[in-house]
Every structure is written in structure tokens, then in C-alpha cells.
C-alpha positions as CSV (number, residue, x, y, z in Angstrom):
1,M,-42.6,37.6,-26.5
2,S,-40.3,37.7,-29.5
3,R,-38.4,34.7,-30.6
4,V,-35.1,36.5,-29.7
5,A,-36.2,37.1,-26.1
6,L,-37.4,33.5,-25.8
7,L,-34.1,32.2,-27.1
8,A,-32.2,34.5,-24.7
9,G,-34.3,33.3,-21.8
10,L,-33.7,29.7,-22.7
11,A,-29.9,30.3,-23.0
12,A,-29.9,32.0,-19.6
13,L,-31.8,29.1,-18.1
14,V,-29.3,26.5,-19.5
15,A,-26.5,28.6,-18.2
16,V,-28.0,28.7,-14.7
17,M,-28.6,24.9,-14.8
18,W,-25.1,24.3,-16.0
19,G,-23.7,26.5,-13.2
20,L,-25.8,24.7,-10.6
21,S,-24.7,21.3,-11.9
22,F,-21.1,22.3,-11.8
23,A,-21.5,23.6,-8.2
24,S,-23.2,20.4,-7.2
25,R,-20.5,18.2,-8.6
26,R,-17.9,20.4,-6.9
27,L,-19.7,20.2,-3.6
28,E,-20.0,16.5,-3.9
29,A,-16.3,16.1,-4.6
30,V,-15.3,18.3,-1.6
31,A,-17.7,16.4,0.6
32,A,-16.3,13.0,-0.5
33,G,-12.9,14.1,0.7
34,V,-14.0,14.7,4.3
35,A,-17.2,12.7,4.9
36,P,-17.0,9.6,7.1
37,L,-16.5,6.4,5.2
38,E,-18.5,3.2,5.8
39,P,-16.3,0.2,6.6
40,R,-15.4,-1.8,3.5
41,R,-16.5,-5.4,3.2
42,F,-14.7,-7.8,0.9
43,D,-16.5,-10.9,-0.3
44,R,-13.3,-12.6,-1.1
45,L,-9.6,-12.1,-0.4
46,T,-8.6,-8.7,-1.9
47,A,-5.4,-6.7,-2.0
48,V,-5.8,-3.0,-2.4
49,A,-2.7,-1.3,-3.7
50,A,-3.4,1.9,-1.8
51,G,0.1,3.3,-2.4
52,T,2.5,2.0,-5.1
53,G,5.4,4.4,-4.9
54,G,8.9,3.6,-3.6
55,T,11.9,5.3,-2.1
56,F,11.5,8.7,-3.7
57,E,8.5,11.0,-3.6
58,N,6.2,10.8,-6.7
59,H,3.1,13.0,-7.1
60,L,1.5,10.2,-9.1
61,R,2.2,7.5,-6.5
62,L,1.8,7.6,-2.8
63,G,4.1,5.7,-0.4
64,P,3.9,1.9,-0.4
65,T,0.9,0.6,1.4
66,V,-1.1,-2.5,0.7
67,A,-4.5,-3.2,2.4
68,V,-5.4,-6.8,2.4
69,G,-9.1,-7.5,3.2
70,L,-11.6,-10.3,3.7
71,G,-15.0,-9.7,5.1
72,D,-14.8,-6.8,7.5
73,T,-11.1,-7.4,8.3
74,V,-8.4,-5.2,6.8
75,V,-4.7,-5.5,7.5
76,L,-2.1,-3.1,6.1
77,V,1.3,-4.3,4.9
78,D,3.7,-1.3,5.3
79,A,2.7,2.3,5.9
80,G,4.4,4.6,3.5
81,R,4.0,8.3,2.8
82,A,0.4,9.7,3.3
83,T,-1.1,6.4,4.4
84,A,-4.3,8.0,5.7
85,Q,-4.7,9.8,2.4
86,A,-4.1,6.5,0.5
87,L,-6.7,4.8,2.5
88,R,-9.2,7.6,1.9
89,R,-8.6,7.3,-1.9
90,A,-9.2,3.6,-1.6
91,K,-12.4,4.2,0.4
92,V,-11.1,2.3,3.4
93,P,-11.7,4.1,6.8
94,V,-8.5,4.8,8.5
95,T,-9.9,3.1,11.6
96,Q,-10.7,-0.2,9.9
97,P,-7.2,-1.6,9.7
98,R,-6.1,-2.4,13.3
99,V,-2.7,-4.0,12.4
100,V,0.2,-2.9,10.2
101,L,2.6,-5.6,9.1
102,L,6.0,-4.2,8.3
103,T,8.3,-5.8,5.7
104,S,11.3,-3.9,6.9
105,L,12.2,-0.7,8.7
106,L,13.3,1.2,5.6
107,P,11.9,4.7,5.9
108,E,9.6,4.2,2.8
109,N,7.8,1.5,4.7
110,V,7.2,3.2,8.1
111,V,6.9,7.0,7.6
112,G,3.1,6.6,7.4
113,V,2.6,4.8,10.7
114,D,2.2,8.1,12.7
115,D,-0.2,9.3,9.9
116,W,-2.3,6.2,10.4
117,W,-2.3,6.5,14.2
118,A,-3.1,10.2,14.2
119,G,-5.9,9.7,11.7
120,A,-7.4,6.9,13.7
121,A,-7.4,9.1,16.8
122,L,-9.9,11.4,15.2
123,E,-12.6,8.8,14.5
124,E,-14.8,6.5,16.5
125,A,-13.0,3.2,16.7
126,P,-12.9,-0.1,18.5
127,P,-11.1,0.1,21.9
128,E,-8.3,-2.3,21.2
129,P,-4.8,-0.9,20.5
130,L,-3.4,-0.4,17.1
131,R,-0.6,-2.9,16.5
132,V,2.5,-2.5,14.4
133,V,4.1,-6.0,13.8
134,G,7.5,-6.2,12.2
135,P,11.1,-7.3,12.4
136,P,13.5,-6.4,15.2
137,G,13.6,-2.7,15.7
138,T,9.8,-2.3,15.4
139,R,9.4,-1.8,19.2
140,A,12.0,1.0,19.3
141,L,10.3,2.6,16.3
142,V,6.9,2.6,18.0
143,E,8.3,3.8,21.3
144,G,9.9,6.7,19.4
145,L,6.6,7.6,17.7
146,R,4.8,7.5,21.0
147,A,7.4,9.7,22.6
148,A,7.2,12.2,19.7
149,H,3.4,12.3,19.1
150,A,1.5,11.0,22.2
151,A,0.7,14.4,23.5
152,G,-0.4,15.8,20.2
153,V,-2.5,12.7,19.3
154,A,-4.1,12.8,22.7
155,A,-5.0,16.5,22.4
156,S,-6.5,15.9,18.9
157,S,-8.5,13.0,20.1
158,A,-9.7,14.8,23.2
159,S,-10.9,17.7,21.1
160,F,-13.5,15.3,19.7
161,G,-14.4,13.9,23.1
162,R,-12.5,10.6,22.5
163,G,-9.5,8.9,24.0
164,A,-6.5,8.3,21.9
165,P,-6.0,4.7,20.7
166,A,-2.9,3.0,22.1
167,L,-0.1,2.1,19.7
168,E,1.8,-1.1,20.3
169,G,4.9,-2.4,18.6
170,V,5.5,-6.2,18.2
171,E,8.7,-7.7,17.0
172,V,8.7,-11.1,15.2
173,E,11.0,-13.4,13.4
174,G,10.5,-15.6,10.4
175,G,8.0,-18.3,11.0
176,H,5.8,-16.2,13.3
177,A,2.1,-16.6,12.6
178,L,-0.9,-14.5,13.8
179,D,-4.6,-14.3,13.2
180,V,-6.4,-11.0,12.6
181,G,-10.1,-11.5,12.2
182,T,-10.7,-13.5,9.1
183,L,-7.1,-13.4,8.0
184,S,-4.1,-15.5,9.0
185,A,-0.6,-14.1,8.4
186,R,2.8,-15.7,8.5
187,A,6.2,-14.0,8.4
188,F,9.1,-15.3,6.1
189,A,12.6,-13.9,7.1
190,Q,14.7,-12.5,4.3
191,R,18.3,-12.9,5.3
192,G,21.6,-11.4,4.0
193,G,20.6,-7.8,3.7
194,P,21.6,-4.6,5.4
195,L,18.7,-4.9,7.9
196,P,16.1,-7.4,8.9
197,A,13.3,-7.9,6.5
198,L,10.1,-10.1,6.2
199,A,7.8,-11.2,3.5
200,W,4.2,-11.7,4.6
201,R,1.8,-14.4,3.5
202,L,-1.9,-13.7,4.2
203,E,-4.5,-16.4,3.9
204,G,-8.3,-16.4,4.1
205,G,-11.3,-17.8,2.4
206,G,-9.2,-20.5,0.7
207,R,-6.9,-18.1,-1.0
208,A,-3.4,-16.7,-0.3
209,A,-1.6,-13.4,-1.1
210,T,2.1,-12.7,-0.4
211,V,3.4,-9.2,0.0
212,S,7.1,-8.5,0.0
213,S,9.5,-5.5,-0.6
214,A,13.1,-6.6,-0.4
215,G,15.1,-8.4,-3.0
216,W,18.2,-9.7,-1.3
217,D,16.9,-13.3,-0.5
218,P,15.2,-14.7,-3.6
219,E,14.9,-18.2,-2.0
220,A,12.9,-16.8,0.9
221,L,10.7,-15.0,-1.7
222,V,10.0,-18.2,-3.6
223,E,9.1,-20.0,-0.3
224,A,6.8,-17.2,0.8
225,A,5.0,-17.0,-2.6
226,R,4.8,-20.7,-3.2
227,G,1.4,-21.6,-4.6
228,A,0.0,-18.1,-3.8
229,D,-3.0,-16.9,-5.7
230,L,-1.4,-13.4,-5.7
231,W,2.1,-12.2,-5.1
232,L,2.7,-8.4,-4.7
233,H,6.4,-7.5,-5.0
234,E,8.8,-4.7,-6.2
235,A,11.4,-4.6,-8.9
236,L,14.2,-2.6,-10.4
237,Y,14.5,-2.5,-14.2
238,G,18.0,-3.8,-15.0
239,A,18.2,-1.9,-18.2
240,S,17.9,1.4,-16.3
241,L,20.6,0.1,-13.9
242,E,23.0,-0.4,-16.8
243,A,22.1,3.0,-18.1
244,A,23.1,4.5,-14.8
245,R,26.4,2.6,-14.9
246,G,27.0,3.9,-18.3
247,A,26.5,7.5,-17.0
248,G,29.3,6.9,-14.4
249,L,27.0,6.1,-11.5
250,S,28.2,2.6,-11.0
251,E,28.7,2.7,-7.3
252,A,25.3,4.2,-6.5
253,A,23.6,1.9,-9.0
254,A,25.2,-1.1,-7.4
255,R,24.1,-0.1,-4.0
256,E,20.6,0.4,-5.2
257,A,20.5,-2.9,-7.0
258,A,21.6,-4.8,-3.9
259,L,18.3,-4.0,-2.2
260,H,15.9,-4.9,-5.0
261,T,14.8,-7.7,-7.3
262,R,15.6,-7.1,-10.9
263,L,12.6,-6.9,-13.1
264,E,14.3,-9.4,-15.4
265,E,14.4,-11.9,-12.6
266,V,11.1,-11.5,-10.8
267,G,9.1,-13.4,-13.4
268,A,11.3,-16.5,-13.1
269,L,10.9,-16.3,-9.3
270,A,7.1,-16.2,-9.7
271,T,7.3,-19.2,-12.0
272,R,9.4,-21.2,-9.6
273,A,7.0,-20.3,-6.7
274,G,4.0,-21.3,-8.8
275,A,2.3,-17.9,-8.0
276,R,-0.9,-17.6,-10.1
277,R,-0.9,-13.9,-10.4
278,L,1.9,-11.3,-10.0
279,A,1.4,-7.7,-9.2
280,L,4.3,-5.2,-9.2
281,L,4.5,-2.0,-7.2
282,R,7.5,0.2,-6.0
283,L,8.8,-0.1,-9.6
284,R,12.2,1.6,-10.2
285,P,11.9,3.6,-12.4
286,P,8.1,3.8,-12.7
287,P,7.1,2.7,-16.3
288,V,6.1,5.2,-18.9
289,Y,4.0,2.5,-20.5
290,D,3.0,-0.7,-18.7
291,V,3.6,-2.8,-21.8
292,Q,7.4,-2.2,-21.5
293,Y,7.5,-4.1,-18.2
294,R,4.9,-6.7,-19.2
295,R,7.0,-7.6,-22.2
296,V,10.0,-8.2,-19.9
297,L,8.0,-10.3,-17.5
298,G,6.4,-12.3,-20.3
299,R,9.8,-13.8,-21.1
300,S,9.8,-16.0,-17.9
301,Y,6.3,-15.9,-16.5
302,R,3.0,-17.0,-18.1
303,G,0.6,-16.0,-15.3
304,A,-1.6,-12.8,-15.0
305,V,0.5,-9.6,-14.4
306,D,-0.7,-6.4,-12.9
307,I,1.4,-3.2,-13.0
308,A,-0.3,-1.7,-10.0
309,A,-1.4,1.9,-9.7
310,D,-2.6,3.6,-6.6
311,G,-6.1,2.4,-5.7
312,D,-6.0,-0.8,-7.8
313,E,-8.0,-3.7,-6.2
314,L,-6.5,-7.1,-7.0
315,T,-8.7,-10.1,-6.4
316,P,-7.0,-13.5,-7.0
């Protein structure tokens, strides 16, 4: 065999092996998107920023959803756009969380509840109902979802030989406490806004994490985050607000600002609360570079800071 033929044969073999390797990786990636997931187990209290977006759609950030886990227990705080997809990306089975805690009934917090319910109906799951716990109005929200989707969810579930999980709505006020597996949760009312809102403090394993989304009651935020090992909150960059005002959007900017904590203020609130670590999501606008926002926070807060991206796991 000539040297040329040998080299040609080796080149062909390398090309075939490269093609098979590419096909194998592609098959693995496709399978990972649909294969059943094993339940996650968290050795210590962990908050997974499954979705970090806000009011507007963003192809880089799914709707706001935080999964708080300890041991085999996982609780969701809010269920934004594409909740089931966000959980899949975070490698959390959609059936593992059995409770969603709502911070408010703003659409960005609730549009994924039906997604979570419908996804759970397709999998083997414990028999107990799925619960949605939130401020006044939660029961009506869940009743509306059941009226709209019960027949479809039941049909989807039946096609896999299963019964559809029940969906329950529970309304609570500030001060309400509940236990979910290894986690204890307590609601803190945020007053003075356009609709009822809650901050949630979750504790387990000797650690505490607070998750909140509204900015109109800073004193309630400080109380909810007091001494927390981790505080997950949202913020609006005040400089962008001033730019909007300069562009003649003063009324719209003022209405937007009334709902949110300013980035320039959240560090001071975390310092007052004594929160050991601060994680920001739902940032308005999303940062081009994280260092921009870290620099602002560093003026008034000396603890650890996370500018969360989808899928980040935060362990205080």
C-alpha cells in the first residue's frame, strides 16, 4: 500500500470517528432534554435561581423562579415564564417541588403556575396535591387555572395512565408560617403597594434564605432579611430611571420605580438587615457587565454579592 493511500485511509478514519463523536454528543444533548431526571438532593440549604428575568421577556433570562432546597425537599418561590423549562435546566424534576410560594400576583410571578402543574401531570409523582400559597387573590387565581386547564391536564395525564394531580390555592397574610419537608417558611407582608405582596423567609439546617420581589415596603424587607444567610431580591438601576426621565418618559418611569427597590438603595437595606450574602435577580435593566452593578452595591454593602444568572446555585 502506498504512503498516499495509507494517509488517505487514516484521514477517512479520522473523519468517520469525528462524525460519530459529533453524532454521539448531539444524541446525548437531545436525550438530556427529555430524559427523566433523578430527584435533586441538597446537602445544605441552597437557592437555585432557575429563572432570573423580570417583567419583560428576555431570551437570555426565563421568568422569575427560585427553587429553595434542603435534602430532598424543594420549594418554589414564584413561577414565572417557562417554569418547567427552568426547572429542567436546573436539573430539578418538575414533580419534586410540591409547593409554590408567591410573592405577589403580578403576572411575571404566576404565569408559570399552569406550566408547572401541566408538567407535573405527565410524570410519576406523590399523590398529595400541588399547593400554591400566596397573598389574597391566590385562591381565585388557582380556581381560574383549574377552570381553564383541568380538562386538558386530565387528558394529558390519562394518556400516560395516570391521574392528574390536584391543584390547591391557599391564601395567607404576613406572619403565616408553614413547614414543607425539611424547610420552614414564614411570610412577611409588604404594605402600601398597588396589590398585596409577601416576602418569604425559608429556614432549614441552621440557615436562612429570604426571597422577595416588591420594593414598596423597605422596612418589611429589612425585617424579612434580618440576619439571613442569603437574601434574594430585585432592583431597578436608578441611573437608567433618570435617563428615562431625560428622554421624556417621566410618568412611565415614576410608575415603574414605585414598584421596585432602587439598586442604589438595596445594599444599604441588606446592611441594615445584616444579611450575609445578597443575590440580585429581576434586574431592570439587566446588566451588560456585572461589575457595573457590583460597584454600585459596594458603596453601601460589604457582604458577598451575586448577580444571578439562570441556573446559578447559591449556597449560603
